[in-house]
C-alpha positions as CSV (number, residue, x, y, z in Angstrom):
1,X,-8.6,90.4,227.8
2,X,-10.1,86.9,227.7
3,X,-8.7,84.5,225.2
4,X,-11.3,82.8,223.1
5,X,-9.8,79.4,223.4
6,X,-9.4,79.6,227.2
7,X,-11.0,76.5,228.8
8,X,-14.1,77.2,230.9
9,X,-12.4,75.4,233.8
10,X,-9.9,78.3,234.0
11,X,-12.5,81.0,234.5
12,X,-15.5,79.4,236.1
13,X,-16.5,79.9,239.7
14,X,-15.7,76.8,241.8
15,X,-17.3,77.7,245.1
16,X,-20.8,78.1,243.9
17,X,-23.3,80.0,246.0
18,X,-26.8,78.5,245.6
19,X,-30.4,78.8,246.7
20,X,-33.0,76.2,247.4
21,X,-36.7,76.3,246.7
22,X,-37.2,76.9,250.5
23,X,-35.0,80.0,250.6
24,X,-36.8,83.4,250.7
25,X,-36.3,86.4,248.5
26,X,-34.7,88.1,251.5
27,X,-32.1,85.3,251.6
28,X,-31.4,85.8,247.9
29,X,-31.1,89.6,248.3
30,X,-28.6,89.0,251.2
31,X,-26.5,86.7,249.1
32,X,-26.5,89.1,246.1
33,X,-25.2,91.9,248.3
34,X,-22.8,89.9,250.5
35,X,-21.0,88.3,247.5
36,X,-21.4,91.1,245.0
37,X,-22.9,88.6,242.4
38,X,-25.6,89.0,239.8
39,X,-26.8,85.3,239.4
40,X,-27.5,82.5,241.8
41,X,-28.4,79.0,240.7
42,X,-31.5,77.4,242.4
43,X,-30.9,73.8,243.3
44,X,-32.9,70.8,244.4
45,X,-30.6,68.3,246.1
46,X,-27.6,68.3,243.7
47,X,-29.5,69.3,240.5
48,X,-29.8,72.9,239.2
49,X,-33.4,73.6,238.5
50,X,-33.2,77.3,237.7
51,X,-31.3,80.6,237.9
52,X,-32.3,83.7,239.8
53,X,-30.8,87.0,238.6
54,X,-30.4,90.2,240.4
55,X,-32.6,91.7,237.7
56,X,-35.3,89.1,238.5
57,X,-35.2,90.1,242.2
58,X,-35.3,93.9,241.4
59,X,-38.2,93.3,239.0
60,X,-40.2,91.5,241.7
61,X,-39.4,94.2,244.2
62,X,-40.5,96.9,241.8
63,X,-43.8,95.2,241.0
64,X,-44.4,94.7,244.7
65,X,-44.0,98.4,245.3
66,X,-47.1,99.2,243.2
67,X,-50.5,99.3,244.9
68,X,-53.0,96.5,244.3
69,X,-55.1,98.9,242.1
70,X,-52.4,99.0,239.5
71,X,-51.9,96.3,236.9
72,X,-48.8,94.1,237.1
73,X,-48.7,94.2,233.3
74,X,-48.5,98.0,233.5
75,X,-45.7,97.9,236.1
76,X,-43.8,95.3,234.1
77,X,-44.0,97.4,230.9
78,X,-42.1,100.1,232.8
79,X,-39.2,97.9,233.8
């Protein structure tokens, strides 16, 4: 059980795995699987500019699996 007053420094991840804007979705998928993680920060130099979640990646993969004839809005409504 986590104590509510536990400092973040005691529970945070220190060796952060990150992506850059030049990395591919394949790179992201590989990191999610290899490290059994659900979120990866996206960095530009030493600045965090975003966060990619496993759910984001799965959503993109799901939409890509639909044919071009189907609407992305329809596919997203199903997610």
